[in-house]
C-alpha positions in Angstrom: -3.5 -0.9 -10.7 -6.3 1.2 -12.0 -6.8 5.0 -12.0 -10.3 5.9 -10.8 -12.4 8.8 -12.1 -11.6 10.9 -9.0 -7.8 10.6 -9.6 -7.2 7.9 -6.9 -5.4 4.7 -7.7 -6.9 1.3 -6.9 -4.2 -1.3 -6.2 -5.1 -5.0 -6.3 -3.1 -8.1 -5.6 -3.6 -11.8 -5.3 -3.8 -12.9 -1.7 -3.0 -16.6 -1.7 -2.1 -17.0 2.0 -3.3 -15.9 5.4 -1.9 -12.8 7.0 -1.4 -9.2 6.2 0.0 -7.5 3.1 1.3 -4.0 3.1 1.0 -1.7 0.1 3.8 0.9 -0.2 4.1 4.1 -2.3 7.3 5.8 -3.2 8.5 8.6 -5.5 11.8 6.7 -6.2 12.1 3.4 -8.1 14.4 2.0 -5.4 11.7 2.6 -2.7 14.2 4.5 -0.5 11.4 6.9 0.5 8.5 4.4 0.6 5.6 4.8 3.0 3.0 2.2 4.0 -0.3 3.3 2.6 -2.3 0.2 3.5 -2.0 -2.9 5.7 -4.8 -5.4 5.3 -5.9 -8.9 4.2 -8.3 -7.7 1.6 -6.1 -7.9 -1.6 -6.8 -4.3 -2.6 -6.5 -0.6 -1.4 -7.2 2.9 -2.7 -4.5 5.5 -2.8 -5.7 9.1 -2.8 -2.3 10.7 -2.9 -1.8 13.6 -5.3 1.3 14.5 -7.2 3.5 11.7 -8.4 4.5 9.9 -10.4 4.4 7.1 -7.9 5.8 3.6 -7.6 3.8 0.9 -5.8 4.7 -2.4 -4.2 2.9 -4.9 -2.1 4.8 -7.0 0.5 3.7 -9.9 2.6 3.8 -8.9 6.3 3.0 -12.3 7.8 0.5 -13.3 10.4 1.7 -10.7 12.8 1.7 -7.8 10.4 4.4 -5.2 9.8 6.9 -6.4 7.3 9.3 -3.8 8.6 8.4 -2.3 12.0 10.7 0.7 11.4 9.1 1.7 8.1 7.3 5.1 7.7 3.6 4.9 7.7 1.1 7.3 6.2 -0.6 9.5 8.8 -3.8 7.9 10.1 -2.3 4.5 10.4 -2.0 3.6 6.8 -5.1 1.6 6.8 -7.0 2.5 3.6 -8.9 -0.5 2.2 -11.1 1.5 -0.1 -14.5 0.6 -1.5 
């Protein structure tokens, strides 16, 4: 995790397998209010959320995607790979 000059956060993770990973952001450490902020195979994303503090986690979603089909997603589809 790295804070960028514009205040965004760049999340990076090791992607050792095929399939999609989902990055989640929450304001609670138990992730009870988590939202999916990215869903991709890139191994990174950029979160532009303001406020905080935030907790982040990345979960493997498998070859079909969507680790939890009922989970809340950020408006716009939650696909934010970043630069």
